[in-house]
C-alpha positions in Angstrom: 52.5 38.0 66.1 53.1 36.4 63.1 49.9 35.2 63.4 48.1 38.5 63.2 50.1 39.7 61.1 48.8 36.8 58.2 45.9 37.2 59.1 45.2 40.9 58.5 47.1 40.4 55.4 45.3 37.1 53.7 41.8 39.4 55.0 43.1 42.7 52.3 44.3 40.2 50.2 40.7 38.4 49.8 38.7 42.0 49.7 41.1 43.4 47.1 41.2 40.2 45.2 37.0 39.8 44.8 37.1 44.0 44.3 39.4 43.5 41.0 37.7 40.2 39.4 34.4 42.8 39.8 35.7 45.6 38.4 37.8 43.9 35.6 34.0 41.8 34.4 32.4 45.4 34.1 35.3 45.7 31.7 35.1 43.4 29.5 31.6 41.8 27.5 29.3 40.1 28.7 30.0 37.0 26.7 33.6 36.8 28.5 32.6 37.8 31.3 32.9 34.0 32.8 36.9 34.2 31.8 37.4 36.8 33.7 37.0 34.5 36.5 39.4 32.0 35.3 42.3 33.9 34.1 42.6 36.0 37.4 43.0 32.6 39.0 45.1 31.5 36.5 46.9 34.3 37.2 47.1 34.8 40.6 49.0 30.6 40.7 51.2 31.7 38.2 52.3 34.4 40.6 52.4 32.5 43.2 54.5 30.3 41.9 56.8 33.1 39.9 57.5 34.3 44.1 58.8 30.7 45.0 61.5 30.8 42.0 62.1 34.0 42.8 62.6 34.1 46.7 64.3 30.6 46.7 67.1 31.9 45.0 67.6 34.7 47.5 67.7 32.7 50.3 69.5 29.8 48.9 72.1 32.8 47.8 72.6 34.0 51.0 73.2 30.9 52.7 75.8 30.0 50.3 77.8 33.3 50.2 76.5 35.6 53.8 78.6 35.5 57.0 77.5 33.8 60.6 75.4 30.6 60.9 72.9 28.9 59.0 69.9 30.8 60.8 71.8 34.0 60.1 72.0 33.4 56.7 68.6 32.1 55.9 67.4 35.0 57.9 69.3 37.8 55.2 68.1 35.9 52.3 64.7 36.7 54.4 65.4 39.9 54.0 66.3 40.2 50.8 63.3 38.6 49.9 61.4 40.6 51.7 63.0 43.8 50.3 62.2 42.8 46.8 58.7 41.4 47.2 58.0 45.2 48.9 59.0 47.1 45.9 57.4 44.8 44.0 53.9 45.3 46.2 54.8 49.1 45.3 55.4 48.7 41.8 51.7 47.0 41.8 50.1 49.8 44.2 51.8 52.0 41.3 50.0 50.3 38.6 46.5 49.5 39.9 46.5 53.6 41.1 47.5 54.2 37.4 44.5 51.7 35.8 42.0 53.4 38.3 43.4 56.8 37.1 43.1 56.2 33.4 39.2 54.0 33.7 37.8 57.4 35.7 39.2 59.9 32.6 37.5 57.1 30.6 34.2 57.1 32.4 34.6 61.1 32.1 35.1 60.9 28.3 32.1 59.2 27.9 
């Protein structure tokens, strides 16, 4: 089940990431299109490092202050991580929705 979930998530991410880069490329001057790809790749790596930097302390905190076995405390920290990343995903989806809504309004104005 974990493998199937991972395949679905990665497939969705890869499809969305490519579409987002393509969309962003249409919003910049032609001379800056090459910078879009490198900027997105840099931001992806930065997001990964920030994600690890946020997830690790939550698990560590749960392991130090929680109750039960180490496995149970680690599980609790993983739950905290899941909740945090779910909230961040919701904020991201709202930002994407707002971005496309603003682009649509701008295109109607032209």
